[in-house]
NULO-683823 format. One record per residue (C-alpha): x, y, z; residue number from 1. Coordinates in steps of 0.001 Angstrom, whole numbers, padded with zeros to 6 digits. Last residue first. Layout:
// NULO-683823
(site (X, Y, Z), NUM),
...
***
This chain:
// NULO-683823
(site (-039769, 046490, 009118), 407),
(site (-038818, 044565, 006275), 406),
(site (-038952, 040647, 006948), 405),
(site (-036348, 038474, 006121), 404),
(site (-036139, 035040, 005403), 403),
(site (-032183, 033723, 005587), 402),
(site (-031112, 030827, 003351), 401),
(site (-027626, 029157, 003589), 400),
(site (-026979, 026132, 000717), 399),
(site (-022916, 024931, 001425), 398),
(site (-023544, 023440, 004801), 397),
(site (-021336, 020587, 003873), 396),
(site (-018186, 022633, 004288), 395),
(site (-019031, 021991, 008166), 394),
(site (-017293, 018222, 007452), 393),
(site (-016857, 016898, 011092), 392),
(site (-020027, 017159, 012587), 391),
(site (-021793, 016324, 009241), 390),
(site (-024318, 018269, 006987), 389),
(site (-027065, 016131, 005329), 388),
(site (-028545, 016682, 002083), 387),
(site (-031565, 014368, 002551), 386),
(site (-032196, 016817, 004976), 385),
(site (-033404, 019580, 002652), 384),
(site (-031032, 022370, 002451), 383),
(site (-031060, 025539, 004284), 382),
(site (-033154, 028195, 006045), 381),
(site (-032552, 030627, 008979), 380),
(site (-035672, 032040, 010073), 379),
(site (-037359, 035404, 011088), 378),
(site (-034571, 037796, 010094), 377),
(site (-036279, 041405, 010847), 376),
(site (-035806, 044308, 008869), 375),
(site (-034153, 047451, 008356), 374),
(site (-033853, 049234, 004948), 373),
(site (-031533, 051843, 003808), 372),
(site (-030395, 049963, 000740), 371),
(site (-026697, 050627, 001903), 370),
(site (-027646, 049035, 005387), 369),
(site (-030207, 046264, 004224), 368),
(site (-026788, 045495, 001618), 367),
(site (-024440, 045248, 004741), 366),
(site (-026746, 043330, 006869), 365),
(site (-027522, 041067, 004108), 364),
(site (-023585, 039960, 003748), 363),
(site (-022923, 040281, 007583), 362),
(site (-025758, 037401, 007132), 361),
(site (-023612, 035427, 004488), 360),
(site (-020460, 035887, 006501), 359),
(site (-021824, 034091, 009336), 358),
(site (-023266, 031381, 007246), 357),
(site (-020415, 030932, 005336), 356),
(site (-019413, 031681, 001817), 355),
(site (-016866, 029444, 000035), 354),
(site (-019395, 026929, -000312), 353),
(site (-021597, 028932, -002216), 352),
(site (-025329, 027618, -002479), 351),
(site (-026356, 031294, -001024), 350),
(site (-029598, 032291, -000596), 349),
(site (-032356, 035278, 000144), 348),
(site (-036223, 034696, 001188), 347),
(site (-037559, 038689, 001206), 346),
(site (-040848, 039177, 002844), 345),
(site (-042608, 042375, 002880), 344),
(site (-044038, 044393, 005790), 343),
(site (-042872, 047943, 004101), 342),
(site (-042370, 047170, 000478), 341),
(site (-039362, 045438, -001120), 340),
(site (-037695, 046553, -003956), 339),
(site (-034935, 048297, -002446), 338),
(site (-034533, 045043, -000484), 337),
(site (-033872, 043380, -003817), 336),
(site (-030991, 045836, -005050), 335),
(site (-029144, 045622, -001921), 334),
(site (-029714, 041737, -002146), 333),
(site (-028388, 041577, -005482), 332),
(site (-025373, 044444, -005037), 331),
(site (-024863, 042221, -001340), 330),
(site (-024091, 038576, -003250), 329),
(site (-022140, 040091, -005999), 328),
(site (-019779, 041963, -003671), 327),
(site (-019629, 038805, -001372), 326),
(site (-018801, 036959, -004678), 325),
(site (-015935, 038796, -005500), 324),
(site (-014595, 038606, -001553), 323),
(site (-015582, 034310, -001181), 322),
(site (-013279, 033251, -004581), 321),
(site (-010703, 031919, -002880), 320),
(site (-013064, 030296, -000413), 319),
(site (-014111, 028114, -003250), 318),
(site (-017319, 027640, -005492), 317),
(site (-017980, 031404, -004674), 316),
(site (-020867, 032791, -006821), 315),
(site (-022914, 030011, -006860), 314),
(site (-026177, 030547, -008922), 313),
(site (-028999, 033013, -007420), 312),
(site (-031879, 032068, -005296), 311),
(site (-033161, 035487, -004402), 310),
(site (-037041, 035150, -003638), 309),
(site (-039099, 038384, -003288), 308),
(site (-042138, 039046, -001409), 307),
(site (-044474, 042060, -001305), 306),
(site (-043369, 043627, -003946), 305),
(site (-042460, 047447, -005289), 304),
(site (-042468, 049129, -008436), 303),
(site (-041384, 052825, -008668), 302),
(site (-040292, 052396, -011982), 301),
(site (-036841, 053304, -011851), 300),
(site (-036308, 050388, -009127), 299),
(site (-038293, 047824, -011346), 298),
(site (-035167, 048921, -014040), 297),
(site (-032704, 048707, -011375), 296),
(site (-034020, 045197, -010233), 295),
(site (-034365, 043890, -014288), 294),
(site (-030560, 044527, -014984), 293),
(site (-029653, 042869, -011829), 292),
(site (-031867, 039844, -012957), 291),
(site (-030432, 039870, -016442), 290),
(site (-033539, 038860, -018841), 289),
(site (-036238, 036230, -020027), 288),
(site (-038913, 037708, -018020), 287),
(site (-042136, 035639, -017361), 286),
(site (-045134, 037277, -015985), 285),
(site (-047949, 035122, -014310), 284),
(site (-051302, 036852, -013383), 283),
(site (-053208, 034789, -011089), 282),
(site (-056450, 033212, -011549), 281),
(site (-055484, 029811, -012709), 280),
(site (-052916, 027428, -011363), 279),
(site (-053681, 023761, -012718), 278),
(site (-050664, 022006, -011439), 277),
(site (-049503, 021221, -015181), 276),
(site (-050299, 024927, -016153), 275),
(site (-047816, 026160, -013308), 274),
(site (-045208, 023711, -014204), 273),
(site (-045580, 024456, -017876), 272),
(site (-044658, 028094, -017637), 271),
(site (-041595, 026962, -015483), 270),
(site (-040497, 024513, -018234), 269),
(site (-040505, 027525, -020760), 268),
(site (-038909, 029676, -017992), 267),
(site (-035990, 027155, -018276), 266),
(site (-035878, 026644, -022005), 265),
(site (-035511, 030731, -021878), 264),
(site (-032603, 030998, -019515), 263),
(site (-031676, 034204, -018245), 262),
(site (-034264, 033969, -015235), 261),
(site (-036950, 036308, -013934), 260),
(site (-040179, 035072, -012495), 259),
(site (-043118, 037934, -011984), 258),
(site (-046092, 036649, -009812), 257),
(site (-049383, 038849, -009708), 256),
(site (-052091, 038228, -007512), 255),
(site (-056206, 039276, -008445), 254),
(site (-057400, 035930, -008286), 253),
(site (-054849, 033629, -006389), 252),
(site (-056371, 034182, -002893), 251),
(site (-058279, 031412, -001962), 250),
(site (-055704, 030638, 000980), 249),
(site (-055145, 027188, -000287), 248),
(site (-054569, 028983, -003643), 247),
(site (-052317, 031460, -002414), 246),
(site (-049954, 028829, -001044), 245),
(site (-049828, 026803, -004008), 244),
(site (-049047, 029857, -006353), 243),
(site (-046220, 031035, -004044), 242),
(site (-044899, 026993, -004272), 241),
(site (-045332, 026924, -008154), 240),
(site (-043073, 030417, -008211), 239),
(site (-040611, 028678, -005991), 238),
(site (-040090, 025866, -008032), 237),
(site (-040140, 027961, -011497), 236),
(site (-037746, 026255, -013410), 235),
(site (-034858, 028585, -013194), 234),
(site (-036099, 031177, -010876), 233),
(site (-033334, 033232, -010543), 232),
(site (-035652, 035710, -009140), 231),
(site (-038932, 035038, -008308), 230),
(site (-040951, 038498, -007676), 229),
(site (-044259, 038085, -005923), 228),
(site (-047514, 041033, -006022), 227),
(site (-050198, 040180, -003948), 226),
(site (-048779, 038232, -000961), 225),
(site (-051574, 036055, 001092), 224),
(site (-049935, 036265, 004150), 223),
(site (-050504, 033088, 005493), 222),
(site (-050981, 031069, 002236), 221),
(site (-047483, 032769, 000693), 220),
(site (-045685, 031811, 004096), 219),
(site (-046879, 028584, 003767), 218),
(site (-045773, 028285, 000435), 217),
(site (-042502, 029709, 001069), 216),
(site (-041784, 027443, 003539), 215),
(site (-042702, 024452, 001133), 214),
(site (-040193, 025822, -001549), 213),
(site (-037595, 026106, 001457), 212),
(site (-038036, 022470, 002191), 211),
(site (-037601, 021388, -001638), 210),
(site (-034570, 023874, -001808), 209),
(site (-031980, 020696, -001878), 208),
(site (-034011, 018997, -004569), 207),
(site (-032235, 021395, -007253), 206),
(site (-033174, 019590, -010430), 205),
(site (-031661, 018053, -013303), 204),
(site (-028601, 015873, -011609), 203),
(site (-026804, 019768, -011422), 202),
(site (-029106, 021723, -013960), 201),
(site (-030963, 020255, -016301), 200),
(site (-029998, 019000, -019508), 199),
(site (-029880, 015190, -019694), 198),
(site (-031799, 014548, -016282), 197),
(site (-034877, 016767, -018057), 196),
(site (-036535, 017884, -015226), 195),
(site (-041097, 017777, -014435), 194),
(site (-042675, 018911, -011747), 193),
(site (-046040, 017922, -009883), 192),
(site (-047012, 019381, -006999), 191),
(site (-048489, 018200, -003491), 190),
(site (-045620, 017759, -001749), 189),
(site (-043200, 017422, -004565), 188),
(site (-044167, 014301, -006994), 187),
(site (-041967, 013928, -010187), 186),
(site (-042079, 013375, -013619), 185),
(site (-038949, 012783, -016028), 184),
(site (-037516, 013629, -019118), 183),
(site (-034208, 011594, -020016), 182),
(site (-036501, 008946, -022347), 181),
(site (-034844, 005728, -022366), 180),
(site (-032758, 004751, -025545), 179),
(site (-034869, 003481, -028490), 178),
(site (-034174, -000242, -029395), 177),
(site (-031726, -001355, -032273), 176),
(site (-029079, -002475, -029401), 175),
(site (-030667, -003278, -026368), 174),
(site (-031726, -000877, -023967), 173),
(site (-029271, 000733, -021705), 172),
(site (-029903, 000147, -017869), 171),
(site (-026387, 001245, -016241), 170),
(site (-024182, 003904, -017384), 169),
(site (-026595, 005879, -019342), 168),
(site (-025062, 009144, -020429), 167),
(site (-022479, 012153, -019444), 166),
(site (-018819, 012017, -019262), 165),
(site (-016698, 015100, -018383), 164),
(site (-012951, 014515, -018282), 163),
(site (-011114, 014314, -014984), 162),
(site (-007879, 015798, -013985), 161),
(site (-009459, 016338, -010371), 160),
(site (-009639, 019838, -010980), 159),
(site (-011694, 019452, -014486), 158),
(site (-013970, 017074, -012347), 157),
(site (-015160, 019995, -010002), 156),
(site (-016546, 022214, -013318), 155),
(site (-019673, 019373, -013011), 154),
(site (-020193, 017162, -016086), 153),
(site (-020202, 013688, -014592), 152),
(site (-024352, 013317, -015138), 151),
(site (-024318, 009514, -015467), 150),
(site (-027641, 008101, -016088), 149),
(site (-028944, 005142, -013720), 148),
(site (-031639, 002384, -014293), 147),
(site (-032098, -001058, -013016), 146),
(site (-033478, 000044, -009283), 145),
(site (-033793, -002090, -006797), 144),
(site (-032522, 000574, -004247), 143),
(site (-029301, -000983, -002756), 142),
(site (-028693, -003489, -005583), 141),
(site (-028635, -000425, -008262), 140),
(site (-026397, 001940, -006113), 139),
(site (-023981, -000950, -005356), 138),
(site (-023772, -001930, -009078), 137),
(site (-023169, 001754, -009766), 136),
(site (-020634, 001894, -006983), 135),
(site (-018767, -001226, -008480), 134),
(site (-018450, 000084, -011884), 133),
(site (-017256, 003624, -010773), 132),
(site (-014569, 002741, -008289), 131),
(site (-011965, 004453, -010137), 130),
(site (-013950, 007381, -010370), 129),
(site (-015154, 007632, -006822), 128),
(site (-011484, 008284, -006105), 127),
(site (-010601, 010173, -008579), 126),
(site (-013271, 012902, -007681), 125),
(site (-016696, 014098, -009085), 124),
(site (-018587, 011155, -009944), 123),
(site (-022332, 012573, -010178), 122),
(site (-024984, 010271, -010291), 121),
(site (-028560, 010304, -011790), 120),
(site (-031003, 006847, -010448), 119),
(site (-034140, 006309, -012553), 118),
(site (-037180, 004984, -010923), 117),
(site (-038521, 008046, -009719), 116),
(site (-035809, 010681, -009787), 115),
(site (-033498, 009617, -007180), 114),
(site (-030090, 011750, -006941), 113),
(site (-026492, 010247, -006744), 112),
(site (-023608, 012939, -005529), 111),
(site (-020021, 011096, -005273), 110),
(site (-017080, 013246, -004498), 109),
(site (-016375, 011929, -001061), 108),
(site (-018424, 008632, -000325), 107),
(site (-018476, 008572, 003570), 106),
(site (-022181, 009690, 003587), 105),
(site (-021809, 013448, 004377), 104),
(site (-018530, 013583, 002176), 103),
(site (-020526, 012848, -001060), 102),
(site (-024142, 013420, -000548), 101),
(site (-025809, 009882, -001618), 100),
(site (-029418, 009347, -001871), 99),
(site (-030665, 012778, -002665), 98),
(site (-034417, 012435, -003333), 97),
(site (-037203, 012983, -005819), 96),
(site (-040324, 010788, -005202), 95),
(site (-041405, 013726, -002696), 94),
(site (-042693, 014249, 000778), 93),
(site (-039131, 014145, 002526), 92),
(site (-040262, 012346, 005512), 91),
(site (-036635, 011164, 006564), 90),
(site (-035598, 008384, 008323), 89),
(site (-035827, 006411, 005312), 88),
(site (-033253, 008625, 003526), 87),
(site (-030608, 006339, 006046), 86),
(site (-031320, 003469, 003784), 85),
(site (-029817, 004923, 000723), 84),
(site (-026568, 005848, 002411), 83),
(site (-026211, 002851, 004582), 82),
(site (-026505, 000901, 001463), 81),
(site (-024074, 002842, -000972), 80),
(site (-021804, 002764, 002615), 79),
(site (-021987, -001103, 002196), 78),
(site (-021039, -001192, -001203), 77),
(site (-017885, 000506, -000786), 76),
(site (-016783, -001579, 002225), 75),
(site (-017867, -004718, -000280), 74),
(site (-016115, -003717, -003107), 73),
(site (-012558, -002908, -001189), 72),
(site (-010994, -000066, 001111), 71),
(site (-010244, -002633, 003859), 70),
(site (-010720, -001586, 007474), 69),
(site (-008091, -002106, 010168), 68),
(site (-006569, 001032, 010260), 67),
(site (-010065, 002703, 011037), 66),
(site (-010250, 006340, 009668), 65),
(site (-012009, 005762, 006194), 64),
(site (-012299, 006832, 002899), 63),
(site (-010719, 009781, 003704), 62),
(site (-010302, 012160, 000281), 61),
(site (-006443, 012981, -000957), 60),
(site (-004817, 015666, -002965), 59),
(site (-007194, 018621, -002267), 58),
(site (-005447, 020653, -004386), 57),
(site (-006711, 018512, -007450), 56),
(site (-004301, 016857, -010055), 55),
(site (-002597, 013879, -008265), 54),
(site (-005612, 012679, -006770), 53),
(site (-005479, 009989, -003924), 52),
(site (-008296, 007902, -002290), 51),
(site (-007826, 008039, 001662), 50),
(site (-007562, 005337, 004064), 49),
(site (-006626, 007512, 007860), 48),
(site (-004090, 008762, 010269), 47),
(site (-001839, 006019, 010836), 46),
(site (001200, 007326, 012836), 45),
(site (004558, 007766, 011414), 44),
(site (006026, 010331, 012587), 43),
(site (004769, 013080, 010094), 42),
(site (001359, 011718, 010483), 41),
(site (000508, 008959, 008132), 40),
(site (-001979, 008526, 005329), 39),
(site (-002270, 005030, 003656), 38),
(site (-003209, 005558, 000362), 37),
(site (-006127, 004388, -002235), 36),
(site (-005588, 004535, -005800), 35),
(site (-007662, 006928, -007503), 34),
(site (-005403, 008789, -009447), 33),
(site (-002023, 006698, -009223), 32),
(site (000148, 007077, -006191), 31),
(site (001739, 009673, -004061), 30),
(site (004528, 010274, -000894), 29),
(site (006117, 013331, 000909), 28),
(site (005681, 016022, 003153), 27),
(site (002150, 016463, 002281), 26),
(site (000195, 019461, 003788), 25),
(site (000505, 021741, 000912), 24),
(site (-001285, 019368, -001188), 23),
(site (-004628, 019090, 000930), 22),
(site (-006072, 016585, 002696), 21),
(site (-009794, 016484, 003248), 20),
(site (-011765, 013976, 005308), 19),
(site (-012359, 015993, 008151), 18),
(site (-011826, 013128, 010813), 17),
(site (-011195, 015482, 013722), 16),
(site (-007437, 013731, 013771), 15),
(site (-007429, 014305, 010117), 14),
(site (-007660, 018201, 010853), 13),
(site (-004792, 018081, 013294), 12),
(site (-002426, 016046, 011284), 11),
(site (-000834, 019008, 009811), 10),
(site (001694, 019699, 012656), 9),
(site (004531, 018424, 011240), 8),
(site (004001, 017577, 007543), 7),
(site (002150, 014519, 006230), 6),
(site (003528, 011168, 005033), 5),
(site (001525, 009839, 001959), 4),
(site (001530, 005954, 001389), 3),
(site (001421, 003381, -001058), 2),
(site (-000060, -000004, -000057), 1),
***
């Protein structure tokens, strides 16, 4: 077994069972991409078994901190089964479920979502790439399904020295037969939604916002908003949620919902979601436009809104991008707060791992100060429970949300 020897005092994070070993912490040692290595302290004490990545700054990702553990097919199969079984602990109210959430489930770099009878997997590290066939079989065995689509096209693969790969990994039809459709319908709460696993963002959909969408529906039902603005709306999840809440309150008639995204195909799917769920009576405006420019125009026009959702894309993929991202988050929140009427509600999010919860709070506070707006933070929101964060890996808390009520 090949060995990585760390520099003095660089073992502290592994002793806390944090799974990452950075290049700068390694004194000597190496291996092939994805190969299992023994990680030792500077004085030769065992720390972890890890997958080696010669191209990434995260040079090794820990599989196990138990010296007697064998890293083999049986071990990885047991991790997949444990992750799948853990999702039964939660009432997720959806047949779209995150089954494997990378480091939180002991499988660094692996993301697996289930949409109905189909699995979609992202292999994002050299370790899981090396064990791809074993993991694919283990996932199908744990779920009893037969179809697994690969969406290993996230930008993180480049940092691992891996090329993008997409397509059916398991369950391909026999030669001469039509390929399985990549268009899938799912149920979320009482709503019907659709996605394309071949072209949609991430694995096809944003399952992590499931509980926040439900919460927005509840707030809309209670507050009976008349003017709602959904920014970076993608396929309209928060728009559907607002309509569901207003319908439950008997307040659809006369309400106006404005949804903005820079992707016309996403907006077309959002429109289809509204029609699919039968939300007639409200006025829905769809803008294929830049969000920042639209908000500035709304301010010039003197418009205000009772509720605004800000769910922008990832501005800071790493801590190195945090300063620039903080300016972008501050600007977008400043504009939104200027548009929020007294007593209005802002749901604002950051999915950037490089922006911590405390920093995000400070960013929104600064945006309010610049906008001349004060507000209560009535709730903190985060990813749904099938996207867990563990004690040892705080970076797993990538999605942060605040519910701000303007005074």
